[in-house]
C-alpha positions, 0 to 999 in steps of 0.5 A, a space after each residue: 364258377 366251379 361247383 365244388 362241395 363248398 359251393 353246393 353247401 352255400 347254395 343249399 343254405 341260401 335256397 333254404 333261407 329263401 324258401 322259408 322266408 317266402 313261406 313266412 316260417 323262417 323263425 320256426 325252420 332255421 334250425 332245421 337247416 342244420 339237421 337237414 343239410 348235416 345228418 348222421 348219414 351225410 358224408 363227413 368233411 370234418 371230424 364229426 357231425 357237431 363240427 359240421 353243424 358249427 360251420 354250417 351255423 356260421 354259413 347261415 349267420 353270413 347268409 342272414 347278413 348278421 354277426 358271426 356267433 349270434 344265436 340263430 333265432 336272434 339272427 333271423 329276427 334281425 334279418 326279418 325286422 331290421 335293415 341290412 347291417 352295413 357296419 359288418 364287412 362283406 367278406 369275413 372268415 368263418 372261425 369254425 371253418 378255418 382249418 388253421 393251415 400251417 404257417 411255415 412256408 418251406 418244407 423238406 419232402 421225402 424227395 430229399 436224397 441227402 446229396 453230397 453237395 448240400 446246396 441247400 445248406 450252403 445257400 442258406 444265409 442264416 445257416 438254418 438247414 442241417 442234415 438229420 437222419 439222412 435228410 435236410 432239416 429246417 430250423 424254424 427259429 433261424 429260418 427267414 423264409 427267403 426261399 434260397 434253399 428251395 431254389 438251390 435244391 437240384 431235386 426240388 425236394 424243398 417246396 414252398 407252401 402258401 395258404 390258398 387264401 393268402 396266395 389268392 389275395 394280391 394285396 396281402 390283406 389276408 394273414 394268419 392270426 395268433 390262433 393260426 386262423 386267417 384274418 382279413 386286414 380291411 385297410 388293405 382288402 377291396 372286397 373282391 371276393 377272390 379269396 372265397 373260391 380259393 379256400 378249400 375249406 370254404 372258410 371265407 364267405 360273403 354276407 348276403 341280403 336275400 332275406 331282407 330283399 325277399 321280405 321287402 318284396 313280400 311287403 309290396 315295396 316297389 323295387 327295380 331290378 338292375 341286371 348286369 350285362 353278363 346276365 345272358 346265359 347265366 340261368 341256362 343256355 336255353 333261357 332267353 333274356 325275356 324269360 329272366 326278366 319275366 321271372 324277376 317280375 314274378 318274384 315281385 320286382 316292379 320293373 327291370 332295367 339293364 345296367 348296360 343302359 347305365 354303362 351307356 350313360 357312364 361312357 358318355 360322361 366319362 368321355 367328356 371327363 377325359 377330354 376335359 382332364 387329360 392331359 390338361 389337369 392330370 397325366 392319366 385317368 383310370 376307369 371307375 367301373 370296377 369298385 374293387 379296382 377303385 379301392 385298389 387305387 384308393 388304398 394302395 396308390 392313395 397319392 393317385 386317387 385324383 387320377 380315378 374317373 369321377 364319373 359314376 359306375 354303370 350301377 350307380 348311373 343306372 340307379 340314378 336313372 331309375 330313381 329319377 324316372 320312378 321317384 321313390 323306387 328302390 333298386 337292386 343290382 344283380 350281377 357277378 360281382 361281390 365288390 358291388 355290395 361294398 360299392 352299394 354301401 358307399 352310395 346307399 341313397 342310390 342302391 338298396 340291395 345287391 345280389 349275385 347271379 348265384 344268389 338270384 338262382 337260389 331265390 328262384 329255386 327257393 321260391 319255385 320259379 323256373 325261368 325256362 318255363 315262362 312264355 314271353 315275347 321276344 326281348 329287345 334291349 334298350 342298351 347299345 352294343 358298347 354298353 352291353 360290351 362293358 364286361 368284355 376285354 377293354 369294353 369300357 375304353 372301347 365304348 368311351 373311345 367310340 363316344 369321342 369318335 362319334 362326337 368328332 373330337 379332333 385329338 391325337 389317338 388316345 394311349 390306353 392300357 388294360 389289365 384284368 386281375 388285381 395283381 396285373 392291375 397293381 403291376 401296370 399301375 406301378 409302371 404308369 405311375 413311375 413313367 415306364 408306360 406312357 398311358 393316358 387312360 387305364 382300364 382296370 378290372 379286379 377279376 382275372 378275365 374281367 366282369 364275365 369272370 366274377 365270383 358270383 357268376 354261374 357260368 364259365 367265363 368263356 361261355 359268358 363272353 361268347 353269349 355277351 358278345 352275341 347279345 351285344 352285336 344284336 343290339 339295334 343301337 351301337 354306340 351310347 351317343 345314339 341311345 335315346 335314354 342317354 340323349 334324354 337324361 344324361 344332361 340332367 342326371 348327376 353322374 359324378 361321384 
């Protein structure tokens, strides 16, 4: 993740909240965060210190998991005493932060030469362009924003400008509202979080549950941390997996399990589902691991919802395994994904809390835990190479096909496809549905480079990819069919969603 000023500010808010929650003095100090992070001598991003603090107040409200506009003392009280408010959207627009970007799409720049041919005028179907004061002028009342003027200008003097948040959303879920501020259409939004990093003003953010989680840990509740496969290397190149697990236990987690074990369960059950359904019942099946991709199908390809695998995602599979083995234990998924927060709401009986790696780092910093300084024994994963490889390119289908091969299934080669990034997923699905691509199994991931490039990650995806590949290769067991935990529990677990 690129560390911008917006990212630094978000992390500072989370770290301060974690610190005071852990110390037990958050109600007394929450307003101090406003005056600590925005002072008279700090650099101004907006017009004045009052505007800066208004935006920061929005960030604190989001980090507390509360409504925007609620007074801070009330927001803190609710965060400390009430469960996570699951009625609020994960992603939201910070009203005081949105800069109300221009809504006009095409602009004539100073590059305009007032040429003789006037191709921009000739190609405009609505005659919206005229020449005024020796340059082209666009009449906004006539312009339909078709873009022909921009394409026809020999100097490229007419440029297209789209709001960064709008451009980042492949599903057209973000549009300007009546007040010119961006708004999210939740009937289209899949809570992927891609818009969060696109806005240069940091006007889009995610709700957090760090205060609720820390409060539960302080009260001694038994919570099991579930680490996504891409956790290796997230907290420093020299930090070993065992040190991260030790740090989580020091934070108060009762136990830690790798979600890659859940991926092994998912691969095994999904292989059986594929063998049963394709092509006997459905023409093709899609993966179910990425919640943003699943909601893409449900909201934008609703006629093909039956094609989504009914096998639980690795997070849900892991949570059900944890609760079967430990009974009443609560679970907390930790990974690079924002959309997992939305998935956890759908399966509230399985997953109680969700943190991104970024949020976990802020918890460590706020509480004062340094994983690199912990002394631990060498760590051996309980997952397989295939399960750990789920976040890599074609990782899901590779693991599933390996299960079919291990089972000695006599069937023709499976025709597969893979797409990363919602725009590519949408394009590929359109081809598959239209019959242009002959595909039996389609693996879709919302993030442009797969799960290793999630918006809640700390490290660059290229480095994470290398580290996850290395960690997977070192696993003592290669395929999920050979995992003892899978052999012991897969048949008795409800892995259908």
